[in-house]
C-alpha positions in Angstrom: 27.2 11.7 18.3 26.2 10.4 21.6 23.1 10.3 19.9 24.3 9.5 16.1 25.6 6.7 18.2 22.6 5.0 19.6 20.5 5.3 16.8 23.2 3.1 14.7 23.1 0.8 17.4 19.3 0.4 17.4 18.8 0.6 13.4 21.7 -2.7 13.6 19.4 -4.1 15.8 16.6 -3.2 13.8 18.4 -4.5 10.5 19.6 -8.3 12.6 16.4 -9.4 13.4 14.2 -7.9 10.3 16.9 -9.2 7.8 15.3 -13.0 7.4 12.0 -10.9 6.3 13.7 -8.6 3.9 15.7 -11.9 2.2 12.4 -14.1 1.6 10.3 -10.6 0.5 13.5 -10.7 -1.6 13.6 -14.1 -3.6 9.7 -13.9 -3.6 10.0 -10.5 -6.0 12.5 -12.0 -8.1 9.5 -14.2 -8.5 11.3 -17.4 -6.7 8.8 -20.1 -5.4 10.3 -23.5 -4.5 7.5 -24.8 -2.6 4.5 -25.5 -5.2 1.0 -23.9 -3.9 -0.9 -26.1 -1.1 -5.2 -25.9 -1.0 -5.4 -23.5 2.3 -8.6 -21.4 3.4 -8.5 -17.8 3.0 -9.2 -15.0 5.4 -13.1 -15.7 5.0 -12.9 -19.4 5.4 -13.1 -19.8 1.6 -10.9 -23.1 0.4 -8.4 -21.8 -2.4 -4.9 -23.0 -3.4 -2.4 -20.6 -1.7 1.2 -19.8 -1.6 3.7 -21.0 1.1 4.0 -18.3 4.1 6.8 -16.5 5.2 7.3 -19.1 7.4 7.2 -22.2 5.4 9.6 -19.9 3.2 11.7 -19.1 6.3 11.8 -23.4 6.7 12.9 -24.3 3.2 15.8 -21.8 3.6 16.6 -23.8 6.8 16.6 -26.8 5.6 19.2 -26.8 2.6 21.5 -23.3 4.5 20.8 -23.8 7.7 19.8 -21.0 9.9 22.9 -19.2 8.9 21.0 -18.7 5.4 18.5 -16.5 6.8 21.3 -13.8 6.6 23.0 -13.6 3.7 23.1 -10.5 3.0 23.6 -9.2 6.3 26.9 -7.5 6.5 26.7 -5.3 3.7 23.0 -4.2 4.9 24.7 -3.5 8.0 26.7 -0.5 6.6 24.2 1.0 4.7 22.4 0.9 7.9 24.8 2.5 9.8 26.5 4.9 6.8 23.2 6.3 6.2 22.5 7.0 9.8 25.0 9.1 10.2 25.0 11.3 6.1 21.3 11.3 7.6 22.4 13.0 10.5 25.4 14.9 9.3 22.7 16.5 6.5 20.0 17.6 9.1 22.7 18.9 11.0 23.7 21.4 8.5 20.9 22.1 6.9 19.8 23.5 10.4 22.8 25.1 11.1 22.5 27.6 7.3 18.7 27.7 8.3 19.7 29.1 11.7 22.3 31.1 10.1 20.3 32.9 7.7 18.0 33.9 10.4 14.7 31.8 8.8 14.4 29.6 12.0 10.6 31.8 13.7 8.1 29.1 13.0 5.3 31.5 14.2 6.2 33.5 11.1 4.3 30.9 8.7 2.0 29.0 8.4 1.5 25.0 9.7 1.4 23.9 6.0 4.8 25.8 5.2 6.0 24.3 8.7 5.3 21.0 7.5 6.9 21.3 3.4 9.9 22.9 5.0 10.5 20.0 7.9 9.6 17.4 4.3 12.0 19.2 2.2 14.8 19.2 5.0 14.2 14.7 5.2 13.9 14.5 1.4 17.1 15.7 1.0 18.7 13.9 3.8 17.2 10.6 3.5 17.9 11.2 -0.6 21.8 11.5 0.4 22.0 9.1 2.3 20.5 6.2 -0.5 22.8 7.7 -2.6 25.6 7.4 -1.0 24.8 3.6 0.2 23.2 2.0 -2.5 26.2 0.1 -3.7 25.6 -1.6 -0.4 22.4 -2.6 -1.4 23.5 -3.7 -4.5 25.6 -5.9 -2.9 22.8 -6.7 -0.3 20.0 -7.9 -2.7 22.6 -10.1 -5.0 24.1 -11.5 -1.9 20.3 -13.1 -1.3 19.6 -13.5 -5.4 22.4 -16.3 -5.7 20.2 -18.3 -3.6 18.0 -19.5 -6.3 20.6 -20.5 -9.0 23.3 -21.4 -6.1 25.8 -19.2 -7.1 28.9 -17.7 -5.2 29.8 -14.9 -6.8 29.1 -12.4 -4.6 30.7 -14.1 -1.5 31.6 -10.7 0.7 31.7 -6.6 0.8 35.5 -6.1 -0.4 35.0 -9.1 -2.9 31.4 -7.8 -4.8 32.9 -4.5 -4.8 36.4 -5.3 -6.9 33.6 -7.7 -8.8 30.6 -5.6 -10.1 34.2 -2.3 -10.6 36.2 -5.0 -13.0 32.3 -6.4 -14.9 29.7 -3.5 -14.8 32.3 -0.1 -13.9 30.7 1.9 -11.4 27.3 2.3 -12.1 27.5 -1.0 -11.8 26.7 0.1 -8.2 23.7 2.6 -8.9 21.7 0.0 -10.6 17.9 0.4 -9.7 18.8 4.0 -7.9 16.4 6.1 -10.0 12.8 3.6 -8.8 14.1 3.9 -5.1 14.7 7.5 -5.0 11.4 8.2 -6.9 9.7 5.6 -4.2 11.5 7.2 -0.9 10.6 11.0 -2.2 6.8 10.3 -3.1 6.4 8.1 -0.2 7.8 11.3 2.7 5.6 13.7 0.7 2.6 11.6 0.6 2.9 10.4 4.6 3.6 13.6 6.0 1.0 15.8 3.8 -1.5 13.1 4.5 -0.5 13.5 8.1 -0.7 17.0 7.8 -4.4 16.7 6.4 -5.9 14.5 9.0 -4.4 16.0 12.3 -5.6 19.4 10.9 -8.8 18.6 9.5 -9.6 15.1 10.8 -8.4 15.3 14.5 -9.6 18.1 17.3 -6.9 19.5 19.0 -8.8 19.6 21.9 -8.8 16.2 22.6 -6.6 14.2 25.0 -3.2 12.7 24.1 -3.3 15.1 21.1 0.6 13.5 20.8 -0.4 9.5 21.1 -3.4 10.6 17.9 -0.9 12.4 16.0 2.1 9.4 15.9 -0.9 6.7 15.6 -1.7 8.9 12.7 1.4 9.7 11.5 2.0 6.1 10.7 -1.3 5.2 9.3 -0.2 7.6 6.6 3.3 5.8 6.5 1.3 2.8 5.8 -0.8 3.8 2.8 2.4 5.8 1.0 4.0 2.8 0.9 1.4 0.5 -0.1 1.0 3.3 -3.3 4.9 3.6 -3.5 5.7 0.0 -3.8 5.7 -0.4 -7.1 9.1 1.5 -7.6 10.9 -1.0 -4.4 10.1 -3.7 -6.3 11.3 -2.5 -9.6 13.9 -0.5 -7.7 15.6 -4.5 -6.4 14.9 -6.1 -10.0 16.9 -3.5 -11.6 19.4 -4.3 -9.2 20.0 -7.7 -10.0 19.2 -7.2 -13.8 21.3 -9.4 -16.0 24.6 -9.9 -13.8 25.3 -12.7 -14.1 23.1 -14.0 -11.7 20.0 -17.0 -12.7 17.8 -15.1 -10.2 18.2 -12.1 -12.5 18.5 -13.7 -15.6 15.7 -15.9 -17.9 13.3 -17.5 -16.8 13.1 -15.8 -14.1 13.5 -11.8 -15.4 14.0 -10.0 -18.5 16.4 -8.4 -19.7 15.3 -5.0 -18.8 17.2 -1.9 -21.1 15.6 0.7 -17.9 14.1 1.0 -14.6 10.9 2.2 -17.4 10.2 -0.6 -18.9 11.2 -3.2 -16.2 7.6 -1.3 -15.0 6.2 -1.8 -18.1 6.6 -5.3 -18.5 5.8 -5.4 -14.2 2.1 -4.1 -14.8 1.7 -6.0 -18.2 2.0 -9.4 -16.4 -0.3 -7.8 -13.0 3.0 -8.3 -11.0 3.3 -4.6 -10.1 2.4 -5.6 -6.4 4.6 -9.5 -6.1 6.0 -9.7 -2.7 4.4 -6.7 -1.0 2.8 -8.9 0.9 3.9 -12.5 3.1 1.2 -14.3 4.7 -2.0 -15.7 3.3 -0.7 -16.1 -0.3 -2.3 -16.5 -2.8 -1.4 -18.2 -6.5 -1.3 -15.9 -9.5 -4.5 -15.4 -11.5 -4.0 -17.0 -15.0 -0.5 -18.8 -14.2 1.4 -22.2 -14.3 3.6 -23.8 -11.4 6.4 -25.1 -13.1 8.0 -27.8 -10.6 11.4 -28.1 -12.5 12.5 -24.4 -12.8 10.4 -23.3 -9.8 8.1 -20.2 -10.4 5.4 -19.2 -12.2 4.6 -18.9 -15.6 
């Protein structure tokens, strides 16, 4: 219990610190570009037109809403993080208890690959349960953020937002965008763990010094690679969570009204936007797109 409380406190602190980054990323994912491109230099020193990066975007938000404006949607996100940590911990405990009771706890009797598969499966179940339980708070978080685009106040608090979503969309409204989010999390977890296993088994000499640090480093690298591969799932999930919810950021011209997440993915693929918002630094102007000053977006 003490470990779980510590994880909740640590996670809450990290959530507060990272919230402005997520806020700006979500606005970019939706397609909101309040500042026009400027002439700058890329990584190789060549002059190119670039979109405002993280700090310029943050300064724009502060200019309009003050520093507190960078933390819109923080309350439901903190709820999601805290509840998710508790659910994740409880599911892992139940899984470990069941394995002990079944007598399937002798790691020496199975191969290293089977151990990785077993641990990944257990982690997948725990993460999926936590994601499903907390997804309604995730939806509220995203909608609180996207209100910045149209200056709406429709989603003003956790409880008011719950009532609003239930009245307008029913129970299913709380789970908008859940399927691509789950798929992305599961694929990312399996890609990360299996790649890390391959690297640790075949690319790293077990006799090397500091094996623990090296394995942790390989896990971090494969995790970053997996998140890059599965980024489109997160993008589609976030867009579907705000799609056609009555906010300007979820309606044309920022977004089409998608009947399902597959159609959203296809539309992003046709437009070449499956990586939109993936980077908040050195953001280049989309090829073949024109910036509309009045609409603050590209078309």
